[in-house]
KEBAPA-398905 format. One record per residue (C-alpha): x, y, z. Coordinates in steps of 0.02 Angstrom, whole numbers, plus 50000, padded with zeros to 5 digits. Example, Ala and Ser with C-alpha at 12.3 -4.5 7.8 and 13.67 -1.06 7.14 Angstrom:
2
[lumtor [50615; 49775; 50390]]
[lumtor [50684; 49947; 50357]]
END
This chain:
638
[lumtor [50000; 50000; 50000]]
[lumtor [50062; 50179; 49966]]
[lumtor [50130; 50261; 50124]]
[lumtor [50105; 50441; 50180]]
[lumtor [50255; 50493; 50282]]
[lumtor [50190; 50629; 50396]]
[lumtor [50288; 50618; 50559]]
[lumtor [50349; 50438; 50540]]
[lumtor [50527; 50424; 50605]]
[lumtor [50564; 50240; 50631]]
[lumtor [50469; 50142; 50498]]
[lumtor [50564; 49979; 50473]]
[lumtor [50480; 49911; 50316]]
[lumtor [50425; 50027; 50177]]
[lumtor [50364; 49948; 50016]]
[lumtor [50291; 50090; 49912]]
[lumtor [50316; 50278; 49925]]
[lumtor [50217; 50397; 49814]]
[lumtor [50289; 50569; 49782]]
[lumtor [50162; 50705; 49747]]
[lumtor [50019; 50816; 49802]]
[lumtor [49894; 50674; 49815]]
[lumtor [49994; 50594; 49956]]
[lumtor [50062; 50751; 50033]]
[lumtor [50236; 50675; 50031]]
[lumtor [50402; 50740; 49966]]
[lumtor [50553; 50635; 49920]]
[lumtor [50655; 50723; 50054]]
[lumtor [50550; 50644; 50192]]
[lumtor [50642; 50480; 50163]]
[lumtor [50796; 50554; 50246]]
[lumtor [50710; 50540; 50416]]
[lumtor [50703; 50350; 50408]]
[lumtor [50853; 50255; 50470]]
[lumtor [50776; 50085; 50429]]
[lumtor [50684; 50051; 50266]]
[lumtor [50688; 49863; 50269]]
[lumtor [50744; 49763; 50119]]
[lumtor [50633; 49832; 49980]]
[lumtor [50580; 50006; 49924]]
[lumtor [50476; 50070; 49778]]
[lumtor [50474; 50258; 49745]]
[lumtor [50337; 50305; 49622]]
[lumtor [50292; 50466; 49529]]
[lumtor [50467; 50536; 49531]]
[lumtor [50410; 50659; 49397]]
[lumtor [50342; 50760; 49543]]
[lumtor [50517; 50788; 49615]]
[lumtor [50566; 50970; 49595]]
[lumtor [50752; 50947; 49563]]
[lumtor [50907; 50847; 49604]]
[lumtor [50934; 50941; 49768]]
[lumtor [50767; 50879; 49832]]
[lumtor [50811; 50701; 49778]]
[lumtor [50979; 50710; 49866]]
[lumtor [50889; 50739; 50031]]
[lumtor [50816; 50563; 50021]]
[lumtor [50990; 50503; 50069]]
[lumtor [50971; 50331; 49989]]
[lumtor [51159; 50316; 49978]]
[lumtor [51175; 50292; 50166]]
[lumtor [51031; 50171; 50194]]
[lumtor [51138; 50017; 50213]]
[lumtor [50998; 49891; 50237]]
[lumtor [50916; 49926; 50068]]
[lumtor [50925; 49772; 49954]]
[lumtor [50794; 49808; 49817]]
[lumtor [50755; 50005; 49737]]
[lumtor [50622; 50022; 49612]]
[lumtor [50627; 50201; 49543]]
[lumtor [50479; 50249; 49434]]
[lumtor [50425; 50409; 49350]]
[lumtor [50249; 50446; 49290]]
[lumtor [50170; 50390; 49128]]
[lumtor [50189; 50562; 49049]]
[lumtor [50343; 50603; 48947]]
[lumtor [50476; 50700; 49040]]
[lumtor [50492; 50882; 48983]]
[lumtor [50667; 50912; 49052]]
[lumtor [50795; 50776; 49016]]
[lumtor [50933; 50859; 49115]]
[lumtor [50824; 50878; 49270]]
[lumtor [50769; 50696; 49261]]
[lumtor [50949; 50638; 49243]]
[lumtor [51000; 50744; 49391]]
[lumtor [50861; 50670; 49498]]
[lumtor [50915; 50492; 49456]]
[lumtor [51097; 50539; 49488]]
[lumtor [51055; 50605; 49662]]
[lumtor [50953; 50448; 49702]]
[lumtor [51108; 50341; 49699]]
[lumtor [51075; 50198; 49821]]
[lumtor [51191; 50111; 49943]]
[lumtor [51324; 49990; 49884]]
[lumtor [51233; 49843; 49966]]
[lumtor [51096; 49848; 49834]]
[lumtor [51055; 49679; 49753]]
[lumtor [50913; 49723; 49633]]
[lumtor [50872; 49884; 49541]]
[lumtor [50723; 49927; 49430]]
[lumtor [50710; 50093; 49337]]
[lumtor [50543; 50131; 49251]]
[lumtor [50484; 50270; 49136]]
[lumtor [50647; 50366; 49152]]
[lumtor [50643; 50513; 49032]]
[lumtor [50827; 50560; 49018]]
[lumtor [50929; 50537; 48860]]
[lumtor [51074; 50458; 48956]]
[lumtor [51101; 50370; 49121]]
[lumtor [51206; 50438; 49265]]
[lumtor [51380; 50366; 49291]]
[lumtor [51340; 50268; 49450]]
[lumtor [51222; 50150; 49356]]
[lumtor [51368; 50051; 49286]]
[lumtor [51493; 50080; 49425]]
[lumtor [51589; 49921; 49471]]
[lumtor [51582; 49974; 49654]]
[lumtor [51403; 49907; 49654]]
[lumtor [51475; 49734; 49674]]
[lumtor [51318; 49654; 49748]]
[lumtor [51189; 49694; 49614]]
[lumtor [51122; 49531; 49544]]
[lumtor [50967; 49588; 49448]]
[lumtor [50942; 49745; 49342]]
[lumtor [50781; 49798; 49252]]
[lumtor [50770; 49950; 49138]]
[lumtor [50590; 49974; 49080]]
[lumtor [50514; 50108; 48968]]
[lumtor [50669; 50217; 48966]]
[lumtor [50617; 50281; 48797]]
[lumtor [50734; 50427; 48766]]
[lumtor [50900; 50346; 48806]]
[lumtor [51009; 50323; 48652]]
[lumtor [51132; 50206; 48739]]
[lumtor [51149; 50094; 48890]]
[lumtor [51269; 50119; 49035]]
[lumtor [51421; 50002; 49052]]
[lumtor [51324; 49869; 49145]]
[lumtor [51457; 49742; 49100]]
[lumtor [51561; 49814; 49241]]
[lumtor [51441; 49753; 49376]]
[lumtor [51535; 49600; 49437]]
[lumtor [51390; 49508; 49521]]
[lumtor [51255; 49545; 49391]]
[lumtor [51165; 49381; 49346]]
[lumtor [51003; 49439; 49263]]
[lumtor [50977; 49590; 49149]]
[lumtor [50808; 49643; 49077]]
[lumtor [50792; 49785; 48950]]
[lumtor [50613; 49828; 48897]]
[lumtor [50540; 49961; 48783]]
[lumtor [50685; 50077; 48744]]
[lumtor [50610; 50144; 48584]]
[lumtor [50751; 50264; 48534]]
[lumtor [50898; 50146; 48553]]
[lumtor [50963; 50098; 48380]]
[lumtor [51133; 50022; 48410]]
[lumtor [51199; 49915; 48551]]
[lumtor [51387; 49925; 48554]]
[lumtor [51546; 49911; 48659]]
[lumtor [51484; 50042; 48782]]
[lumtor [51373; 49911; 48862]]
[lumtor [51520; 49797; 48902]]
[lumtor [51639; 49927; 48971]]
[lumtor [51819; 49873; 48997]]
[lumtor [51879; 49733; 48880]]
[lumtor [51897; 49557; 48949]]
[lumtor [51804; 49606; 49108]]
[lumtor [51624; 49618; 49048]]
[lumtor [51475; 49525; 49119]]
[lumtor [51579; 49402; 49217]]
[lumtor [51425; 49334; 49308]]
[lumtor [51280; 49367; 49187]]
[lumtor [51174; 49211; 49157]]
[lumtor [51011; 49280; 49087]]
[lumtor [50989; 49424; 48963]]
[lumtor [50820; 49480; 48895]]
[lumtor [50774; 49618; 48771]]
[lumtor [50590; 49652; 48737]]
[lumtor [50495; 49778; 48629]]
[lumtor [50646; 49872; 48564]]
[lumtor [50556; 49956; 48419]]
[lumtor [50705; 50044; 48336]]
[lumtor [50849; 49930; 48383]]
[lumtor [50940; 49885; 48222]]
[lumtor [51117; 49828; 48261]]
[lumtor [51207; 49728; 48394]]
[lumtor [51394; 49764; 48383]]
[lumtor [51526; 49659; 48470]]
[lumtor [51648; 49744; 48588]]
[lumtor [51793; 49681; 48481]]
[lumtor [51890; 49628; 48634]]
[lumtor [51941; 49462; 48558]]
[lumtor [51852; 49364; 48693]]
[lumtor [51668; 49329; 48729]]
[lumtor [51566; 49479; 48784]]
[lumtor [51453; 49365; 48886]]
[lumtor [51565; 49224; 48947]]
[lumtor [51437; 49144; 49065]]
[lumtor [51272; 49185; 48979]]
[lumtor [51155; 49035; 48986]]
[lumtor [50989; 49108; 48924]]
[lumtor [50959; 49241; 48790]]
[lumtor [50783; 49305; 48752]]
[lumtor [50743; 49426; 48611]]
[lumtor [50560; 49474; 48592]]
[lumtor [50477; 49601; 48477]]
[lumtor [50634; 49681; 48406]]
[lumtor [50566; 49700; 48228]]
[lumtor [50713; 49799; 48154]]
[lumtor [50857; 49701; 48228]]
[lumtor [50956; 49632; 48083]]
[lumtor [51122; 49547; 48056]]
[lumtor [51189; 49422; 48180]]
[lumtor [51180; 49373; 48360]]
[lumtor [51342; 49376; 48459]]
[lumtor [51446; 49235; 48387]]
[lumtor [51539; 49187; 48546]]
[lumtor [51421; 49127; 48682]]
[lumtor [51513; 48977; 48752]]
[lumtor [51392; 48939; 48895]]
[lumtor [51227; 48977; 48807]]
[lumtor [51099; 48841; 48842]]
[lumtor [50934; 48921; 48791]]
[lumtor [50897; 49042; 48648]]
[lumtor [50722; 49115; 48625]]
[lumtor [50681; 49232; 48480]]
[lumtor [50506; 49303; 48448]]
[lumtor [50446; 49439; 48331]]
[lumtor [50618; 49478; 48258]]
[lumtor [50572; 49465; 48076]]
[lumtor [50737; 49518; 47996]]
[lumtor [50857; 49437; 48118]]
[lumtor [50960; 49289; 48060]]
[lumtor [51110; 49195; 48126]]
[lumtor [51285; 49198; 48052]]
[lumtor [51249; 49047; 47946]]
[lumtor [51111; 49136; 47851]]
[lumtor [51232; 49250; 47760]]
[lumtor [51399; 49165; 47778]]
[lumtor [51477; 49005; 47720]]
[lumtor [51444; 48840; 47803]]
[lumtor [51613; 48847; 47888]]
[lumtor [51567; 49013; 47968]]
[lumtor [51405; 48940; 48029]]
[lumtor [51492; 48795; 48112]]
[lumtor [51617; 48916; 48194]]
[lumtor [51480; 48990; 48304]]
[lumtor [51531; 48957; 48483]]
[lumtor [51359; 48896; 48540]]
[lumtor [51423; 48725; 48589]]
[lumtor [51322; 48721; 48751]]
[lumtor [51157; 48766; 48666]]
[lumtor [51021; 48642; 48712]]
[lumtor [50857; 48736; 48685]]
[lumtor [50801; 48845; 48539]]
[lumtor [50634; 48936; 48530]]
[lumtor [50590; 49040; 48376]]
[lumtor [50422; 49121; 48357]]
[lumtor [50316; 49246; 48264]]
[lumtor [50389; 49293; 48096]]
[lumtor [50572; 49254; 48129]]
[lumtor [50684; 49213; 47982]]
[lumtor [50706; 49029; 47945]]
[lumtor [50895; 49059; 47940]]
[lumtor [50898; 49027; 48126]]
[lumtor [50847; 48849; 48088]]
[lumtor [51021; 48815; 48021]]
[lumtor [51072; 48797; 48202]]
[lumtor [50975; 48634; 48200]]
[lumtor [51096; 48555; 48079]]
[lumtor [51256; 48616; 48162]]
[lumtor [51222; 48610; 48348]]
[lumtor [51169; 48461; 48457]]
[lumtor [51005; 48536; 48518]]
[lumtor [50896; 48439; 48638]]
[lumtor [50744; 48557; 48638]]
[lumtor [50662; 48646; 48491]]
[lumtor [50507; 48756; 48498]]
[lumtor [50442; 48832; 48334]]
[lumtor [50285; 48939; 48336]]
[lumtor [50193; 49059; 48222]]
[lumtor [50290; 49021; 48063]]
[lumtor [50198; 49059; 47902]]
[lumtor [50326; 49010; 47772]]
[lumtor [50394; 48841; 47822]]
[lumtor [50337; 48681; 47734]]
[lumtor [50462; 48553; 47793]]
[lumtor [50575; 48548; 47944]]
[lumtor [50762; 48533; 47915]]
[lumtor [50851; 48377; 47972]]
[lumtor [50868; 48367; 48160]]
[lumtor [51001; 48262; 48243]]
[lumtor [50993; 48235; 48431]]
[lumtor [50830; 48321; 48476]]
[lumtor [50737; 48259; 48630]]
[lumtor [50591; 48382; 48640]]
[lumtor [50499; 48461; 48492]]
[lumtor [50354; 48585; 48496]]
[lumtor [50271; 48645; 48336]]
[lumtor [50133; 48776; 48348]]
[lumtor [50037; 48889; 48229]]
[lumtor [50129; 48835; 48072]]
[lumtor [49989; 48839; 47942]]
[lumtor [50100; 48795; 47793]]
[lumtor [50197; 48653; 47874]]
[lumtor [50166; 48494; 47775]]
[lumtor [50294; 48366; 47831]]
[lumtor [50426; 48312; 47953]]
[lumtor [50611; 48307; 47899]]
[lumtor [50654; 48193; 47753]]
[lumtor [50761; 48085; 47865]]
[lumtor [50623; 48076; 47995]]
[lumtor [50628; 48133; 48174]]
[lumtor [50771; 48077; 48288]]
[lumtor [50744; 47915; 48381]]
[lumtor [50798; 48000; 48542]]
[lumtor [50642; 48111; 48541]]
[lumtor [50547; 48093; 48705]]
[lumtor [50420; 48235; 48691]]
[lumtor [50321; 48291; 48537]]
[lumtor [50190; 48430; 48548]]
[lumtor [50097; 48489; 48393]]
[lumtor [49958; 48617; 48390]]
[lumtor [49877; 48719; 48252]]
[lumtor [49972; 48634; 48113]]
[lumtor [49821; 48578; 48015]]
[lumtor [49909; 48532; 47853]]
[lumtor [50043; 48427; 47934]]
[lumtor [50035; 48245; 47880]]
[lumtor [50031; 48122; 48025]]
[lumtor [50112; 47969; 47946]]
[lumtor [50119; 47817; 48062]]
[lumtor [50251; 47730; 47957]]
[lumtor [50366; 47881; 47977]]
[lumtor [50333; 47904; 48162]]
[lumtor [50351; 47721; 48207]]
[lumtor [50538; 47749; 48227]]
[lumtor [50508; 47857; 48382]]
[lumtor [50547; 47715; 48499]]
[lumtor [50592; 47833; 48643]]
[lumtor [50437; 47944; 48635]]
[lumtor [50355; 47966; 48806]]
[lumtor [50239; 48117; 48783]]
[lumtor [50133; 48156; 48629]]
[lumtor [50008; 48298; 48612]]
[lumtor [49908; 48336; 48453]]
[lumtor [49790; 48485; 48455]]
[lumtor [49702; 48571; 48310]]
[lumtor [49820; 48481; 48192]]
[lumtor [49837; 48346; 48059]]
[lumtor [49668; 48370; 47975]]
[lumtor [49699; 48221; 47861]]
[lumtor [49708; 48100; 48009]]
[lumtor [49554; 47988; 48017]]
[lumtor [49620; 47854; 48135]]
[lumtor [49751; 47858; 48270]]
[lumtor [49851; 47696; 48295]]
[lumtor [49866; 47665; 48482]]
[lumtor [50018; 47563; 48527]]
[lumtor [50131; 47627; 48389]]
[lumtor [50250; 47706; 48516]]
[lumtor [50322; 47572; 48631]]
[lumtor [50369; 47689; 48776]]
[lumtor [50228; 47815; 48767]]
[lumtor [50171; 47872; 48940]]
[lumtor [50058; 48021; 48901]]
[lumtor [49942; 48046; 48751]]
[lumtor [49835; 48201; 48722]]
[lumtor [49726; 48218; 48566]]
[lumtor [49625; 48379; 48557]]
[lumtor [49516; 48463; 48426]]
[lumtor [49560; 48342; 48287]]
[lumtor [49394; 48365; 48199]]
[lumtor [49411; 48226; 48070]]
[lumtor [49470; 48090; 48188]]
[lumtor [49347; 47946; 48182]]
[lumtor [49427; 47804; 48277]]
[lumtor [49566; 47746; 48390]]
[lumtor [49639; 47585; 48323]]
[lumtor [49747; 47449; 48395]]
[lumtor [49886; 47378; 48288]]
[lumtor [49892; 47188; 48294]]
[lumtor [50074; 47149; 48333]]
[lumtor [50145; 47197; 48501]]
[lumtor [50001; 47310; 48550]]
[lumtor [49990; 47247; 48730]]
[lumtor [50175; 47273; 48759]]
[lumtor [50178; 47442; 48674]]
[lumtor [50036; 47510; 48781]]
[lumtor [50108; 47444; 48943]]
[lumtor [50186; 47614; 48989]]
[lumtor [50037; 47728; 48951]]
[lumtor [49976; 47813; 49110]]
[lumtor [49885; 47969; 49047]]
[lumtor [49758; 47976; 48905]]
[lumtor [49659; 48133; 48861]]
[lumtor [49538; 48145; 48714]]
[lumtor [49444; 48309; 48686]]
[lumtor [49354; 48404; 48548]]
[lumtor [49346; 48260; 48424]]
[lumtor [49164; 48273; 48363]]
[lumtor [49174; 48124; 48243]]
[lumtor [49249; 47999; 48364]]
[lumtor [49118; 47863; 48395]]
[lumtor [49200; 47718; 48486]]
[lumtor [49354; 47665; 48580]]
[lumtor [49435; 47505; 48514]]
[lumtor [49335; 47346; 48540]]
[lumtor [49391; 47238; 48684]]
[lumtor [49449; 47382; 48792]]
[lumtor [49620; 47460; 48820]]
[lumtor [49770; 47350; 48862]]
[lumtor [49843; 47487; 48972]]
[lumtor [49883; 47411; 49143]]
[lumtor [49972; 47569; 49205]]
[lumtor [49840; 47696; 49151]]
[lumtor [49809; 47813; 49298]]
[lumtor [49712; 47955; 49213]]
[lumtor [49576; 47948; 49079]]
[lumtor [49493; 48112; 49025]]
[lumtor [49366; 48126; 48885]]
[lumtor [49286; 48294; 48838]]
[lumtor [49177; 48364; 48698]]
[lumtor [49163; 48211; 48586]]
[lumtor [48986; 48232; 48520]]
[lumtor [48965; 48061; 48440]]
[lumtor [49052; 47953; 48569]]
[lumtor [48931; 47822; 48637]]
[lumtor [49032; 47727; 48765]]
[lumtor [49191; 47726; 48865]]
[lumtor [49319; 47587; 48839]]
[lumtor [49249; 47413; 48865]]
[lumtor [49298; 47316; 49021]]
[lumtor [49348; 47478; 49105]]
[lumtor [49349; 47386; 49272]]
[lumtor [49508; 47297; 49217]]
[lumtor [49603; 47463; 49224]]
[lumtor [49655; 47431; 49403]]
[lumtor [49783; 47572; 49405]]
[lumtor [49656; 47705; 49353]]
[lumtor [49638; 47842; 49484]]
[lumtor [49565; 47989; 49386]]
[lumtor [49412; 47972; 49272]]
[lumtor [49342; 48135; 49203]]
[lumtor [49204; 48137; 49071]]
[lumtor [49122; 48298; 49014]]
[lumtor [49011; 48362; 48873]]
[lumtor [48976; 48193; 48793]]
[lumtor [48794; 48215; 48736]]
[lumtor [48778; 48041; 48658]]
[lumtor [48867; 47939; 48791]]
[lumtor [48752; 47796; 48839]]
[lumtor [48855; 47690; 48957]]
[lumtor [49014; 47702; 49058]]
[lumtor [49028; 47536; 49148]]
[lumtor [48910; 47401; 49085]]
[lumtor [49020; 47251; 49115]]
[lumtor [49099; 47247; 49287]]
[lumtor [49083; 47422; 49356]]
[lumtor [49204; 47565; 49372]]
[lumtor [49391; 47538; 49403]]
[lumtor [49413; 47476; 49582]]
[lumtor [49550; 47599; 49635]]
[lumtor [49468; 47757; 49570]]
[lumtor [49504; 47911; 49678]]
[lumtor [49434; 48053; 49573]]
[lumtor [49273; 48036; 49471]]
[lumtor [49193; 48181; 49376]]
[lumtor [49042; 48174; 49260]]
[lumtor [48964; 48329; 49179]]
[lumtor [48840; 48360; 49038]]
[lumtor [48812; 48179; 48985]]
[lumtor [48624; 48190; 48958]]
[lumtor [48599; 48018; 48880]]
[lumtor [48647; 47940; 49047]]
[lumtor [48484; 47996; 49127]]
[lumtor [48396; 47877; 49244]]
[lumtor [48253; 47778; 49167]]
[lumtor [48169; 47612; 49198]]
[lumtor [48306; 47528; 49098]]
[lumtor [48453; 47625; 49163]]
[lumtor [48420; 47640; 49350]]
[lumtor [48505; 47473; 49369]]
[lumtor [48656; 47538; 49275]]
[lumtor [48699; 47652; 49421]]
[lumtor [48707; 47497; 49531]]
[lumtor [48820; 47419; 49401]]
[lumtor [48940; 47565; 49415]]
[lumtor [48991; 47491; 49582]]
[lumtor [49017; 47660; 49667]]
[lumtor [48984; 47586; 49839]]
[lumtor [49132; 47470; 49819]]
[lumtor [49256; 47606; 49773]]
[lumtor [49343; 47616; 49941]]
[lumtor [49477; 47733; 49872]]
[lumtor [49357; 47863; 49798]]
[lumtor [49388; 48032; 49880]]
[lumtor [49322; 48159; 49753]]
[lumtor [49157; 48155; 49659]]
[lumtor [49090; 48289; 49542]]
[lumtor [48917; 48274; 49465]]
[lumtor [48836; 48412; 49364]]
[lumtor [48765; 48483; 49205]]
[lumtor [48634; 48421; 49084]]
[lumtor [48557; 48253; 49128]]
[lumtor [48639; 48245; 49300]]
[lumtor [48486; 48287; 49406]]
[lumtor [48414; 48112; 49393]]
[lumtor [48584; 48031; 49411]]
[lumtor [48615; 48120; 49576]]
[lumtor [48439; 48089; 49640]]
[lumtor [48455; 47902; 49605]]
[lumtor [48628; 47889; 49683]]
[lumtor [48569; 47977; 49842]]
[lumtor [48401; 47887; 49855]]
[lumtor [48479; 47715; 49837]]
[lumtor [48629; 47763; 49944]]
[lumtor [48751; 47716; 49807]]
[lumtor [48886; 47841; 49853]]
[lumtor [49041; 47769; 49939]]
[lumtor [49066; 47812; 50121]]
[lumtor [49247; 47862; 50085]]
[lumtor [49202; 48024; 49995]]
[lumtor [49291; 48178; 50061]]
[lumtor [49247; 48307; 49927]]
[lumtor [49078; 48316; 49839]]
[lumtor [49038; 48439; 49699]]
[lumtor [48856; 48462; 49646]]
[lumtor [48845; 48588; 49505]]
[lumtor [48731; 48662; 49372]]
[lumtor [48578; 48554; 49406]]
[lumtor [48424; 48632; 49329]]
[lumtor [48276; 48539; 49408]]
[lumtor [48340; 48479; 49577]]
[lumtor [48239; 48556; 49719]]
[lumtor [48306; 48462; 49868]]
[lumtor [48450; 48347; 49911]]
[lumtor [48396; 48176; 49972]]
[lumtor [48457; 48165; 50151]]
[lumtor [48465; 47976; 50155]]
[lumtor [48608; 47968; 50032]]
[lumtor [48703; 48111; 50115]]
[lumtor [48689; 48055; 50295]]
[lumtor [48810; 47909; 50279]]
[lumtor [48952; 48014; 50207]]
[lumtor [49028; 48032; 50380]]
[lumtor [49205; 48073; 50320]]
[lumtor [49150; 48208; 50197]]
[lumtor [49255; 48365; 50224]]
[lumtor [49202; 48484; 50084]]
[lumtor [49031; 48505; 50002]]
[lumtor [49013; 48620; 49851]]
[lumtor [48840; 48665; 49786]]
[lumtor [48866; 48767; 49630]]
[lumtor [48738; 48852; 49517]]
[lumtor [48587; 48742; 49560]]
[lumtor [48453; 48869; 49512]]
[lumtor [48302; 48771; 49571]]
[lumtor [48371; 48708; 49737]]
[lumtor [48254; 48759; 49880]]
[lumtor [48298; 48648; 50029]]
[lumtor [48448; 48571; 50114]]
[lumtor [48417; 48419; 50224]]
[lumtor [48458; 48480; 50398]]
[lumtor [48450; 48314; 50488]]
[lumtor [48562; 48231; 50358]]
[lumtor [48690; 48372; 50368]]
[lumtor [48700; 48347; 50556]]
[lumtor [48767; 48172; 50522]]
[lumtor [48914; 48243; 50424]]
[lumtor [49025; 48250; 50576]]
[lumtor [49185; 48280; 50475]]
[lumtor [49117; 48420; 50366]]
[lumtor [49232; 48571; 50374]]
[lumtor [49189; 48675; 50219]]
[lumtor [49020; 48714; 50141]]
[lumtor [49012; 48818; 49981]]
[lumtor [48845; 48877; 49912]]
[lumtor [48862; 48973; 49749]]
[lumtor [48727; 49045; 49634]]
[lumtor [48575; 48959; 49710]]
[lumtor [48444; 49098; 49703]]
[lumtor [48296; 48987; 49755]]
[lumtor [48375; 48933; 49918]]
[lumtor [48295; 49044; 50051]]
[lumtor [48364; 48978; 50214]]
[lumtor [48485; 48856; 50291]]
[lumtor [48419; 48711; 50395]]
[lumtor [48333; 48758; 50559]]
[lumtor [48421; 48610; 50639]]
[lumtor [48582; 48704; 50608]]
[lumtor [48742; 48652; 50521]]
[lumtor [48868; 48524; 50585]]
[lumtor [48974; 48585; 50733]]
[lumtor [49130; 48528; 50638]]
[lumtor [49103; 48662; 50506]]
[lumtor [49244; 48791; 50505]]
[lumtor [49205; 48884; 50343]]
[lumtor [49042; 48935; 50259]]
[lumtor [49039; 49027; 50092]]
[lumtor [48881; 49102; 50018]]
[lumtor [48894; 49190; 49851]]
[lumtor [48760; 49252; 49730]]
[lumtor [48619; 49177; 49832]]
[lumtor [48495; 49321; 49849]]
[lumtor [48379; 49232; 49972]]
[lumtor [48518; 49183; 50092]]
[lumtor [48600; 49354; 50078]]
[lumtor [48442; 49443; 50136]]
[lumtor [48420; 49323; 50281]]
[lumtor [48596; 49320; 50350]]
[lumtor [48686; 49479; 50298]]
[lumtor [48607; 49584; 50437]]
[lumtor [48674; 49460; 50567]]
[lumtor [48505; 49456; 50655]]
[lumtor [48374; 49338; 50583]]
[lumtor [48423; 49155; 50606]]
[lumtor [48604; 49207; 50636]]
[lumtor [48613; 49094; 50788]]
[lumtor [48605; 48942; 50673]]
[lumtor [48774; 48983; 50596]]
[lumtor [48858; 49091; 50728]]
[lumtor [48966; 48946; 50787]]
[lumtor [49060; 48941; 50620]]
[lumtor [49233; 49023; 50638]]
[lumtor [49237; 49097; 50463]]
[lumtor [49087; 49149; 50359]]
[lumtor [49100; 49232; 50188]]
[lumtor [48946; 49312; 50111]]
[lumtor [48987; 49377; 49938]]
[lumtor [49144; 49480; 49967]]
[lumtor [49121; 49507; 50155]]
[lumtor [49220; 49396; 50272]]
[lumtor [49152; 49376; 50448]]
[lumtor [49264; 49302; 50581]]
[lumtor [49195; 49236; 50745]]
[lumtor [49249; 49345; 50890]]
END
């Protein structure tokens, strides 16, 4: 919170100090404080009259200050010399470890900003310093590990002045980031003969549209390079001979991310350096990937013209492959079958030509996500070695595949599957057969499956299920023929089930049947009831035996009018009760709520708000609860 100084003399922790008429504070008042704590933000420095006033703050002698954000206002500075003088006089103590300068309006920085005497500064951020034509010699800060330069719109050339003395620059710098440098055109080496950034591990360039030429060619410790929105930038190899390209000292480079209109010349690094991670996004002019040697992780996103993988295929060492919004890309099983090390595969909004996905093609696959593949019709099992190849799969997620009708006949030979999630598959009629044989399954989430007719016809749900969620599956409604199906689910026998979520279209009758026939397992600890349109009351019989239930969420049940008071009294472990968007619910049970309850939340329930917000009518029924929240008001028991 902003602090008004007034007569404060011994404040030990000051986080934010606003200078200006609105606070009645002047920068000079900081001189009165001998202890500021570790962090200080001074805002609206444009209201400082001159450097003399700033000098009175006496930041130079506040030895305990570790972090000094200095920020001017959003308006452009009208006096560059005055602004520079103010910043000069705000020189902090030598113990400073992090410095942020925002909206500085000077055309140059004061000398102290790159002084090697600041030998403890580890992080430096220069943000929106629009009018500076050059940077201070930050390379002289011996402990600097992270440097962030954002939105310096008048800087055109970055040269030797940044590094300072030759052979001594950026001895500790590990991360360097430039972002939104609208006019930056050239990055010139210091010419010292050695690396300008000898320990740099991560370089990020984002939205530098005019930066052309080359990156620094000698980055011996660089591990991660990320380039986004630098449309004319290319690496050395794009304009030089192959021998020059291979002479780039990027031998430690493991990860490359290029995004949003960058030149494909950067891709030559793929053929010359042993990368392990590659992330390519928002490329509009690439049809085929270049050959990749030792890659382990590949992400392809928003590449509308990409048609194929490299001619020599993907490397067999690949363990992670993520593809999204690459609709023209051909998913060729015979090409991908060589990925014998693949563990994680995600396909989203991609591979429009794919009609069937061959489960079991990847022998070590552990996680499979298929999303928004609109033309996918089936999941198929290859004949030879399918059981062995699916033995490692533990996560399977299928979503947004409107033409998918069935899982493979006979069920899934996935003994280690722990999570199965199926969303938004309009034509899907059933879950995998023999689902009860998936003894490792712990999480089963099904949502927005309007044509799903059955989930466990032959043996019930998996016996070790812990988390079960079912929403908007209207064809599963209770009827004379399907009431028995709920018994066949075997919910009562699921002694490990802790979390149950039931809601959405068609779920009113499901919940009513489960409660009436007492089919819920006694082990439940968290119960979500949400978006039921016709339910007027919860059947107390089915709730009363949930004696270890800790949290009950009732969410957006518009027609709910009553809660079973006697049944709730039996919930002796209930600690949290959430009632959200239930406008028809007028009162809580007269019998009161369980004495174990420690938190009650009521939100967007007009009837309950009128009854309990004045803390008079019926308040005695809930006054024993330590914490009550009604809309945005929190009431703590005295």
